[in-house]
C-alpha positions in Angstrom: 0.0 0.1 0.0 2.9 2.2 0.7 4.3 1.7 -2.6 1.3 2.5 -4.3 0.7 5.6 -2.3 4.4 6.7 -3.7 3.3 5.9 -7.3 0.0 8.0 -6.8 1.8 10.9 -5.4 4.6 10.7 -7.9 1.8 10.9 -10.8 0.0 13.5 -9.2 3.0 16.0 -8.3 4.3 15.5 -11.7 1.4 16.6 -13.6 0.1 19.3 -11.4 3.6 20.9 -11.3 3.7 21.0 -15.2 3.0 24.5 -16.6 0.4 23.3 -18.9 -1.8 22.1 -16.0 -1.3 25.3 -14.1 -2.1 27.6 -17.4 -4.9 25.5 -18.4 -6.5 25.3 -15.0 -6.1 29.1 -14.4 -6.6 30.5 -17.8 -9.7 28.6 -18.7 -11.9 30.2 -16.1 -10.5 33.8 -17.1 -11.3 32.8 -20.7 -14.9 31.7 -20.0 -15.5 35.2 -17.7 -14.1 37.1 -20.8 -16.5 35.3 -22.9 -19.3 36.0 -20.6 -18.5 39.5 -20.6 -18.2 39.7 -24.2 -21.6 37.7 -24.6 -23.2 39.9 -22.0 -22.3 43.0 -23.7 -23.4 41.6 -27.2 -26.9 40.6 -25.5 -27.8 43.7 -23.8 -26.3 46.2 -26.7 -28.8 48.3 -28.4 -28.1 49.3 -31.7 -29.2 52.7 -32.8 -30.7 51.4 -36.0 -33.8 53.8 -36.5 -36.1 52.7 -39.2 -38.7 55.3 -40.6 -41.4 53.7 -42.5 -43.8 55.4 -44.7 -47.3 53.4 -45.1 -49.6 53.6 -48.3 -52.6 52.2 -46.8 -54.7 51.4 -50.1 -57.4 49.4 -48.4 -57.5 51.6 -45.4 -57.0 48.6 -43.4 -54.9 50.2 -40.5 -57.4 53.1 -40.1 -54.2 55.5 -39.6 -53.9 53.8 -36.2 -50.5 52.2 -35.6 -48.1 52.8 -32.7 -44.5 53.3 -33.2 -42.3 50.5 -32.0 -38.7 50.9 -30.5 -36.4 52.3 -33.1 -39.4 51.7 -35.7 -41.4 54.7 -36.6 -44.6 55.0 -39.1 -45.9 57.8 -41.1 -49.2 57.5 -43.2 -48.9 58.9 -46.5 -51.8 59.4 -49.7 -49.1 60.4 -52.3 -48.5 58.3 -55.1 -46.1 55.2 -54.8 -43.5 56.8 -57.2 -43.5 60.1 -55.3 -42.8 58.2 -52.3 -40.0 56.3 -53.8 -38.2 59.5 -54.4 -38.6 60.8 -51.1 -36.9 57.4 -49.8 -34.1 58.2 -52.3 -33.7 61.6 -50.7 -33.4 59.6 -47.3 -36.7 61.3 -45.7 -37.9 57.8 -45.1 -36.0 54.3 -45.0 -38.8 52.5 -47.3 -42.3 52.6 -48.1 -44.9 49.8 -47.2 -47.6 49.3 -49.4 -50.6 47.4 -47.7 -53.2 46.5 -50.6 -57.1 46.0 -49.9 -58.3 42.7 -49.1 -59.5 40.3 -52.2 -60.8 37.7 -49.7 -61.6 38.6 -46.2 -61.4 34.8 -45.0 -57.5 34.6 -46.4 -55.0 33.7 -43.8 -52.1 34.7 -46.2 -51.4 38.5 -46.7 -48.3 39.8 -48.6 -47.1 43.6 -48.2 -44.6 44.9 -50.2 -41.9 47.1 -48.9 -40.0 49.4 -51.3 -36.2 50.2 -50.5 -32.8 49.4 -51.4 -31.9 48.9 -47.9 -33.4 45.7 -46.6 -35.0 45.8 -43.0 -32.9 44.2 -40.3 -34.4 40.8 -39.0 -35.4 42.5 -35.8 -37.3 45.2 -37.7 -38.8 43.1 -40.4 -40.3 40.6 -37.3 -41.7 43.9 -35.2 -43.3 45.2 -38.7 -44.8 41.7 -39.4 -46.3 41.4 -35.8 -47.6 44.7 -35.8 -49.2 44.7 -39.1 -50.6 41.2 -38.2 -52.3 42.6 -35.2 -53.8 45.5 -37.2 -55.1 42.9 -39.8 -56.8 41.0 -37.3 -58.6 44.0 -35.6 -59.6 45.2 -38.9 -61.3 41.6 -39.8 -63.1 41.6 -36.3 -64.6 45.3 -37.2 -65.4 44.3 -40.6 -67.2 41.1 -39.8 -69.0 42.8 -36.7 -67.5 40.6 -34.2 -66.9 41.2 -30.5 -63.4 41.6 -29.8 -63.4 40.8 -26.2 -65.5 37.8 -26.7 -63.2 36.3 -29.3 -60.5 37.2 -26.8 -62.3 34.9 -24.2 -62.3 32.1 -26.6 -58.4 31.7 -26.5 -57.2 29.2 -24.0 -53.8 28.9 -22.9 -53.4 25.4 -21.6 -50.7 24.4 -19.1 -50.1 21.3 -17.6 -49.2 21.0 -14.1 -47.9 17.7 -12.7 -49.0 16.9 -9.0 -47.6 14.2 -7.0 -50.0 11.6 -5.8 -48.0 10.6 -2.8 -48.4 13.2 0.2 -45.2 15.3 0.4 -44.1 14.5 -3.1 -42.2 17.1 -5.2 -44.3 19.2 -7.0 -43.3 20.1 -10.5 -43.9 23.1 -12.8 -44.8 22.8 -16.5 -41.4 23.5 -17.7 -39.6 20.8 -15.4 -39.2 18.4 -18.1 -37.3 20.9 -20.6 -34.9 22.1 -17.5 -34.3 18.6 -16.4 -33.7 17.5 -19.9 -30.9 20.4 -20.3 -29.4 19.2 -17.2 -29.3 15.6 -18.2 -27.4 16.4 -21.7 -24.9 18.7 -19.7 -24.0 15.9 -17.1 -23.9 13.3 -19.7 -21.6 15.5 -22.0 -19.4 16.3 -19.1 -19.0 12.9 -18.1 -18.1 11.9 -21.6 -15.4 14.4 -22.0 -13.8 13.8 -18.5 -13.7 10.1 -18.8 -12.5 9.8 -22.4 -9.9 12.6 -22.3 -8.3 11.5 -19.0 -8.4 7.9 -20.0 -6.4 8.9 -23.2 -4.1 10.6 -21.1 -3.6 7.3 -19.0 -2.6 5.6 -22.1 -0.5 8.3 -23.4 1.4 8.2 -20.0 1.9 4.4 -20.1 3.2 4.4 -23.8 5.7 7.3 -22.9 7.1 5.3 -19.8 7.3 2.3 -22.0 9.1 4.0 -24.7 11.4 5.8 -22.3 11.9 2.5 -20.6 11.3 4.1 -17.3 9.0 1.1 -16.6 11.7 -1.2 -16.4 13.2 0.5 -13.5 9.9 0.9 -11.8 8.7 -2.5 -11.9 12.0 -3.6 -10.3 10.3 -2.1 -6.8 6.6 -2.1 -7.5 4.4 -4.8 -9.1 3.0 -3.9 -12.6 -0.8 -3.9 -10.9 0.2 -1.4 -8.5 2.0 0.8 -11.2 -1.0 0.6 -13.3 -3.5 1.6 -10.5 -1.2 4.3 -9.3 -1.1 5.8 -12.7 -4.9 5.9 -13.0 -5.6 7.0 -9.5 -2.8 9.7 -9.8 -4.4 11.2 -12.9 -7.9 10.9 -11.3 -6.5 13.0 -8.6 -5.2 15.7 -11.0 -8.7 15.7 -12.6 -10.6 16.2 -9.2 -8.2 19.0 -8.3 -8.5 20.8 -11.5 -12.5 20.7 -11.2 -12.3 21.7 -7.4 -10.0 24.8 -8.4 -12.6 25.5 -11.2 -15.5 25.3 -9.0 -14.1 27.9 -6.8 -12.9 30.1 -9.6 -15.9 30.1 -11.9 -18.3 31.8 -9.2 -15.8 34.2 -8.3 -15.1 35.2 -11.9 -18.8 35.2 -12.8 -19.5 37.7 -9.6 -16.4 39.6 -10.4 -17.7 40.1 -13.9 -21.3 41.4 -13.0 -19.8 43.6 -10.4 -17.2 45.4 -12.1 -18.3 45.4 -16.0 -22.2 46.1 -14.8 -23.2 42.8 -16.7 -26.8 42.1 -15.8 -27.0 38.2 -16.2 -30.9 38.0 -15.8 -31.1 40.9 -18.6 -28.8 38.6 -20.9 -31.0 35.6 -20.3 -34.1 37.6 -21.0 -32.8 38.9 -24.1 -31.8 35.2 -25.3 -35.1 33.8 -24.4 -36.9 36.5 -26.5 -34.7 35.9 -29.5 -35.1 32.2 -29.3 -38.7 31.9 -28.6 -40.1 35.2 -30.3 -41.9 36.0 -26.9 -42.6 39.3 -25.8 -40.9 40.9 -22.8 -43.4 39.6 -20.0 -43.6 36.2 -21.3 -39.9 36.1 -21.7 -39.6 37.3 -17.9 -41.8 34.7 -16.7 -40.0 31.9 -18.7 -36.5 32.8 -17.3 -38.1 33.3 -13.7 -39.6 29.6 -14.0 -36.2 28.3 -15.1 -34.5 29.8 -12.2 -37.1 28.4 -9.7 -36.6 25.0 -11.3 -32.8 25.2 -10.9 -33.0 26.2 -7.4 -35.7 23.4 -6.6 -33.4 20.5 -7.8 -31.9 18.1 -5.3 -28.4 19.0 -5.9 -27.1 17.5 -2.7 -28.1 14.2 -4.3 -27.4 14.7 -7.9 -23.5 16.0 -7.4 -22.3 13.3 -5.0 -23.9 10.5 -7.3 -22.5 12.2 -10.5 -18.9 12.1 -8.8 -19.5 8.3 -7.9 -20.2 7.8 -11.5 -17.4 9.6 -12.5 -14.9 8.0 -10.4 -16.2 4.4 -11.3 -16.3 5.2 -15.0 -13.1 6.9 -15.0 -11.2 3.9 -13.1 -13.2 1.5 -15.5 -12.3 3.0 -18.8 -8.7 4.3 -17.7 -7.8 0.6 -16.9 -8.8 -0.5 -20.4 -6.8 2.6 -21.9 -3.7 1.6 -19.9 -4.0 -2.0 -20.8 -3.8 -0.7 -24.5 -1.2 1.5 -23.9 1.0 -1.1 -22.3 0.4 -3.4 -25.4 1.9 -1.0 -27.9 4.8 1.4 -28.4 5.0 4.6 -29.8 2.8 3.9 -32.9 -0.2 6.1 -32.5 -1.9 4.5 -35.8 -1.8 1.1 -34.0 -3.2 2.8 -30.8 -6.3 4.0 -32.6 -6.9 0.7 -34.0 -6.9 -1.0 -30.3 -8.7 1.9 -28.6 -11.6 2.2 -31.2 -13.7 -1.0 -29.4 -13.2 1.0 -26.2 -14.4 4.3 -27.6 -17.3 2.9 -29.4 -19.5 2.2 -26.3 -18.9 5.7 -25.1 -19.9 7.3 -28.5 -22.8 5.3 -28.6 -23.8 6.4 -25.1 -23.7 10.0 -26.0 -26.0 9.2 -29.0 -28.2 7.3 -26.5 -28.7 10.7 -24.5 -31.1 12.0 -26.8 -33.9 9.4 -26.9 -33.1 8.6 -23.0 -33.7 12.1 -21.8 -36.8 12.5 -23.9 -38.2 9.0 -22.3 -36.4 8.7 -19.0 -38.4 6.0 -17.6 -38.5 3.7 -21.0 -36.9 0.5 -21.4 -34.0 2.1 -23.4 -33.1 4.3 -20.6 -33.3 1.6 -17.7 -31.2 -0.9 -19.8 -28.6 1.5 -20.9 -28.6 2.9 -17.3 -27.5 -0.7 -16.3 -25.3 -1.9 -18.7 -22.0 -0.9 -17.2 -20.1 0.4 -20.4 -22.9 2.9 -20.8 -24.2 3.5 -17.4 -21.4 6.1 -16.6 -22.9 8.4 -19.2 -26.8 7.6 -19.1 -27.3 7.3 -15.3 -26.0 10.7 -14.5 -28.0 12.2 -17.3 -31.2 10.6 -15.7 -30.3 11.8 -12.2 -32.0 15.2 -12.4 -35.0 13.2 -13.7 -35.5 11.3 -10.8 -34.9 7.7 -11.7 -36.2 5.0 -9.3 -33.9 4.3 -6.6 -33.7 0.4 -7.1 -32.2 1.3 -10.7 -29.6 3.5 -9.3 -28.8 0.8 -6.8 -28.8 -2.0 -9.4 -26.7 0.2 -12.0 -24.0 1.0 -9.0 -23.7 -2.7 -8.0 -23.3 -3.8 -11.8 -20.9 -0.9 -12.5 -18.8 -1.5 -9.4 -18.4 -5.2 -10.2 -17.6 -4.6 -13.8 -14.9 -1.8 -12.8 -13.2 -4.5 -10.5 -13.4 -7.2 -13.2 -11.7 -4.8 -15.8 -9.0 -3.5 -13.7 -8.3 -7.2 -12.9 -8.6 -7.7 -16.6 -6.3 -4.8 -17.5 -3.6 -5.7 -15.0 -3.2 -9.1 -16.6 -2.5 -7.4 -19.9 -0.4 -4.6 -18.5 2.0 -7.0 -16.9 2.8 -8.6 -20.0 2.2 -5.8 -22.4 4.6 -3.3 -20.6 7.7 -5.4 -21.3 7.0 -6.2 -25.1 8.9 -4.2 -27.5 8.7 -4.2 -31.3 5.8 -6.1 -32.0 2.6 -5.4 -33.3 -0.2 -6.8 -31.0 -3.5 -8.1 -31.9 -6.4 -8.4 -29.6 -6.1 -12.4 -30.2 -2.7 -12.1 -28.7 -3.9 -9.9 -25.8 -6.4 -12.5 -25.0 -3.6 -15.1 -24.7 -1.9 -12.9 -22.1 -5.0 -13.2 -19.7 -3.9 -17.0 -19.1 -0.3 -16.5 -18.4 0.9 -17.3 -15.0 3.3 -15.3 -12.7 
């Protein structure tokens, strides 16, 4: 055990003292902070692109009653179109909007022409279309002699509000599924990148030591199994250290950016919600508030520890497999790609499974992929926010622990033979024979 600790300590200290580790650990949060400042500035930036539109209402549909929008001003005119075009050329207006009379009152599609050499911006075009559409609707109501208030009462906004059956169960809002799905995708992708990237680091470290013949000196005093496990745990400790530092730096940089640069994150979120959904400001504010309430109601004290457990087990299992591959090859990266492909395929398939699993978190696909050990480190963390049954989590962990122990034992048997093998291309068939070697 003392020798194993020395290997872990060596791997850990060697990597955390590297300039690349220090720079990556420190620069990434500051880079994200800079990105947040730029994004916040972009989302809250108000462009002074003022548009003046002259309206030729040939059918008197608007009844000369239309309110100016922000940076969008209207002026009614009865002059001929050609004369109005000349005024646009003189830059009195940005363009002329011609609204023809109705041909069919029951028509849903209505095309209006905008005459200008300078096209409308996307935001101005959307505002103009929505404004004219509302006025056309009011005109139809007036012509048909309908009661506007009664028509408004016919509109129904249906919201499904899930309620727990058991007393004391967790109450959910209508957008719970959307928020939980987003968290599920995020956790699944984070797990994938951590496990695969650090697993590849383990493999490259083993290949480097084998190529430099360092391992021949080290195994004179420690067993190959201790060397492999120490390398895996040492690199795992580096990963946890990096994430612990990020967990401290990211919030500090986030609040510092808000304080010193005057960025209002809620305003940026509001602008983003309006841009993506086409909602008005009040609806977007309500949506952002619901999302924030959902995030605060999530049981993070259960999700985060469970995520860490799956992270450690998944990292240990996949890193052991990568270490076995690294011991079987030298410095031939082409050969390493061939041997790592069977290890990477289950992880890649798991990422594609995230989409149907998050959409149907209690289906048979979600259940089985959460139990199968090669996919469970990616799928079950994505389901944690969606409240999977506790028995599924328990079964998933038991199977994953047993499989991890088995793969570590299996990889150690390959590692002890492959680490001393030089100058020979290795096949899976030959690696299989190493499992039965004694010693």
